[in-house]
C-alpha positions in Angstrom: 0.0 -0.4 -0.4 1.8 3.7 -0.8 2.5 6.0 1.9 0.2 8.6 1.4 2.4 11.0 2.9 4.9 10.2 -0.2 2.3 8.4 -2.7 1.7 11.5 -5.6 -2.2 10.9 -7.9 -2.6 7.8 -9.3 -3.3 7.5 -12.7 -6.9 7.7 -14.5 -7.8 4.1 -15.0 -6.1 2.4 -11.8 -8.6 2.4 -9.8 -9.9 -1.2 -10.2 -6.4 -2.0 -8.8 -6.0 -0.2 -5.9 -5.4 -3.1 -3.4 -7.5 -3.0 -0.3 -7.2 -1.8 3.1 -8.4 -3.3 6.3 -9.1 -0.5 9.3 -9.2 -2.5 12.8 -12.0 0.5 14.0 -14.6 -1.5 16.1 -13.0 -2.8 19.0 -15.6 -0.8 21.1 -18.8 -0.4 19.8 -20.2 2.7 18.7 -22.2 4.1 21.8 -18.6 3.7 24.0 -16.3 5.6 21.1 -19.5 8.2 22.1 -19.0 8.3 25.6 -15.1 8.5 25.9 -15.4 12.1 23.4 -17.4 12.8 25.2 -19.6 13.8 22.5 -23.7 14.6 23.7 -26.3 11.9 23.3 -27.8 13.4 20.7 -25.0 12.7 18.6 -25.9 9.4 18.6 -29.5 9.8 16.3 -27.1 10.5 13.5 -27.4 7.0 11.8 -24.8 8.0 8.4 -21.7 10.1 11.0 -18.4 8.9 10.4 -17.8 7.2 13.9 -15.1 8.5 16.2 -13.0 5.4 15.4 -13.1 5.6 11.4 -12.5 9.2 12.0 -9.2 9.1 14.5 -7.6 6.7 12.0 -8.1 8.4 8.9 -6.6 11.6 10.2 -3.8 9.7 11.9 -3.4 8.2 8.4 -3.6 11.1 6.2 -2.3 14.1 7.9 0.2 15.0 10.8 -0.2 17.1 13.6 -1.4 20.8 12.6 -3.0 19.9 9.2 -6.1 21.3 8.5 -9.5 18.7 8.2 -12.8 20.3 6.9 -15.6 18.8 6.8 -18.8 20.5 4.3 -21.3 18.5 5.2 -20.0 17.2 9.2 -23.4 15.8 10.4 -23.1 16.3 14.5 -20.1 16.9 13.9 -17.6 13.7 14.8 -15.2 14.0 12.3 -14.3 17.7 13.9 -13.8 16.7 17.2 -11.6 13.3 16.3 -9.4 16.4 14.7 -9.2 18.5 17.6 -8.4 15.5 19.6 -5.5 15.4 17.1 -4.1 17.8 17.8 -5.3 19.1 14.0 -7.3 22.5 12.7 -10.9 21.7 12.6 -13.6 23.2 10.1 -16.6 22.1 9.3 -20.4 23.2 7.7 -23.5 21.8 8.9 -26.4 21.2 7.0 -29.5 22.3 9.1 -29.4 24.4 12.6 -30.2 21.3 14.5 -27.3 19.3 13.2 -25.0 22.4 13.9 -26.0 23.2 17.1 -24.8 19.0 18.7 -21.9 19.7 16.5 -21.1 22.9 18.2 -22.3 21.1 21.4 -19.8 18.6 20.2 -17.0 21.1 19.8 -17.4 22.3 22.9 -17.3 19.6 25.4 -14.1 18.4 23.1 -12.0 22.2 24.2 -13.3 21.0 27.4 -11.8 18.2 28.5 -8.4 18.9 27.0 -8.7 18.5 23.1 -7.0 21.4 21.0 -9.3 25.0 20.6 -9.2 25.2 17.3 -12.0 24.3 15.3 -15.9 25.9 14.3 -18.8 24.8 12.6 -20.8 27.4 10.9 -24.3 26.6 10.0 -25.1 26.3 6.3 -29.6 26.5 4.7 -27.3 24.6 1.1 -26.3 21.5 2.6 -23.1 22.5 3.3 -22.2 25.8 0.6 -18.7 25.9 0.0 -18.9 29.7 0.0 -19.3 29.6 3.8 -15.0 29.0 4.3 -14.4 32.0 1.8 -10.1 31.9 2.1 -10.1 28.2 3.1 -10.5 27.0 -1.1 -6.8 25.2 -2.3 -5.4 25.2 1.6 -7.3 22.3 3.5 -5.1 18.8 4.7 -7.6 16.5 4.5 -11.5 16.8 3.4 -13.3 13.5 5.4 -17.0 13.7 4.9 -19.7 11.1 4.6 -22.2 11.0 1.6 -25.5 11.4 2.9 -27.0 10.2 -0.9 -30.7 10.1 -1.6 -32.6 7.3 -3.6 -35.5 10.6 -5.0 -35.0 12.5 -8.1 -32.1 13.4 -9.1 -30.6 10.6 -7.5 -27.0 10.0 -6.2 -24.7 10.2 -8.6 -26.0 13.8 -8.6 -25.7 14.1 -4.6 -22.2 12.2 -5.4 -21.2 15.0 -7.9 -22.4 18.1 -5.2 -20.4 16.6 -2.2 -17.4 16.0 -4.5 -17.1 19.4 -6.4 -17.2 21.3 -2.5 -14.0 18.5 -1.6 -12.3 19.4 -4.4 -12.4 22.7 -3.8 -10.8 23.0 -0.8 -8.7 20.7 -1.2 -4.6 21.4 -1.4 -3.2 20.0 -4.9 -1.4 17.0 -2.0 -4.7 16.5 0.2 -6.9 14.2 0.6 -10.5 13.4 0.4 -11.6 10.5 2.6 -15.5 10.1 1.5 -17.3 7.4 3.5 -20.0 5.6 1.7 -22.9 4.0 3.2 -24.8 0.9 2.4 -28.3 2.4 0.6 -31.0 0.1 -0.8 -33.3 0.0 -3.9 -35.9 -2.2 -4.2 -33.8 -4.6 -1.9 -30.6 -4.6 -3.6 -27.2 -2.8 -2.5 -26.5 0.6 -4.6 -23.4 0.8 -5.9 -21.9 3.6 -4.6 -18.1 3.0 -5.0 -18.6 3.0 -8.8 -20.8 6.3 -8.9 -18.4 8.6 -6.2 -15.4 7.1 -8.6 -17.1 8.5 -11.8 -18.7 11.3 -10.5 -14.6 12.2 -8.5 -13.4 11.6 -12.3 -15.0 14.5 -13.6 -13.9 17.3 -10.7 -10.7 16.7 -11.2 -10.0 14.1 -8.2 -7.8 10.3 -8.7 -8.4 7.3 -6.6 -5.5 6.9 -4.2 -7.0 4.3 -1.7 -9.9 1.8 -0.9 -10.8 1.3 2.8 -13.1 -1.7 5.4 -13.1 0.7 8.1 -14.5 -2.5 10.7 -17.8 -1.6 13.0 -17.6 -4.4 14.0 -14.3 -6.3 16.8 -12.2 -8.8 15.9 -11.7 -11.9 18.3 -9.7 -14.4 17.6 -10.7 -15.5 14.4 -14.8 -14.4 15.0 -16.2 -11.2 14.2 -18.8 -9.6 16.5 -21.3 -6.6 15.3 -21.9 -4.2 17.1 -25.3 -3.3 15.2 -27.4 -0.8 16.7 -31.0 -2.1 17.4 -32.5 0.2 14.6 -30.2 -1.6 12.4 -31.6 -5.1 13.7 -35.1 -4.0 13.7 -34.5 -3.5 9.7 -32.7 -6.2 9.1 -36.4 -7.8 10.5 -38.4 -6.0 8.8 -36.2 -6.8 5.6 -36.0 -10.0 6.2 -40.4 -10.9 6.5 -41.3 -7.7 3.6 -38.4 -10.1 1.3 -38.1 -13.2 2.8 -34.7 -13.1 2.3 -32.3 -12.4 5.3 -30.3 -9.1 5.3 -26.6 -9.0 7.1 -26.0 -6.9 9.9 -23.1 -4.0 9.1 -19.5 -5.2 10.3 -18.4 -2.8 7.8 -17.9 0.9 6.3 -16.1 1.6 3.0 -14.3 4.5 2.1 -13.0 5.8 -0.8 -9.6 8.0 -0.7 -8.8 10.6 -3.4 -5.9 13.2 -4.5 -6.5 16.3 -7.0 -5.4 14.8 -10.2 -1.5 16.0 -11.3 -2.2 17.2 -15.3 -0.7 15.5 -17.8 2.3 16.2 -19.9 0.0 17.1 -23.2 -1.8 18.7 -20.9 0.7 21.2 -20.4 2.2 21.2 -23.0 -1.1 22.1 -24.8 -1.6 25.2 -21.9 1.9 26.6 -22.7 0.7 26.2 -27.1 -2.8 28.1 -26.2 -2.0 30.7 -23.4 1.8 31.0 -22.1 0.5 33.8 -20.1 -1.4 31.9 -18.2 1.3 29.0 -18.3 2.7 30.4 -14.7 1.0 30.1 -11.8 2.4 31.0 -8.9 0.5 30.1 -5.0 1.3 32.2 -2.5 2.7 29.9 0.8 1.0 30.2 3.9 1.9 29.4 7.0 0.2 27.4 9.6 0.3 30.1 12.1 -1.9 32.2 9.4 -4.5 29.1 8.8 -5.3 29.1 12.5 -5.9 32.9 12.4 -8.7 32.5 9.1 -10.0 29.3 11.5 -10.4 31.6 14.1 -11.9 34.7 12.2 
């Protein structure tokens, strides 16, 4: 597996040959993880959240202390809290006021227990409009977010495209996007969100560099012990009664990792020939102190 701190983006068409990483992130149940945060009680009600252990693993793997982590659709804020606990700067957008209140309460609780204090969450009525993050475009080291695709028109492909477009605008040229995919079904069959997300990523100038399975179940010797919630167990039972077919309890979460695509030699030559004046792009250096001041503003 390539080291994310040194490996560059893969060329287009290599996504299907990526090695599979398995993250042992389910050794404790979600309720224990939330209690250790500490997270407020309302956090448990978010079905598509990124579990704290998964967020912590991704942040440790793809960033260093002092990095900037963002979640443009942060839900109840588990990504932001785990970033602060790991000594990273954190900024996020909540899609509705209720999520914003919960995420803000979680950030406050984390700061009171000694976590890094440079974190904020903004409210949005536009589902995470990146325009709220004025000044952060192109400066984020890691975008860690959960996809929340809808099965109604315009469908999950459009939702994934919107998420990836927002993330691409925020990322540094060497940054990473980690996208957590839920398991959604249509007419009783799982929707292949990974394929839809990879296609949408290419259209937004992103290439896959890793694909991961984050365990939600505990490994105990040769056994896998599920930590499925009561809601998931009831959903599985309803599915069995309705269709006559059993449905497996959730034991893992799929994650895709992307980076901005590097320009090819052909693209560079074509750009130089067609518009020499725009060939050289100067990107000013940004100090971490400046980012801290910007996030606190």
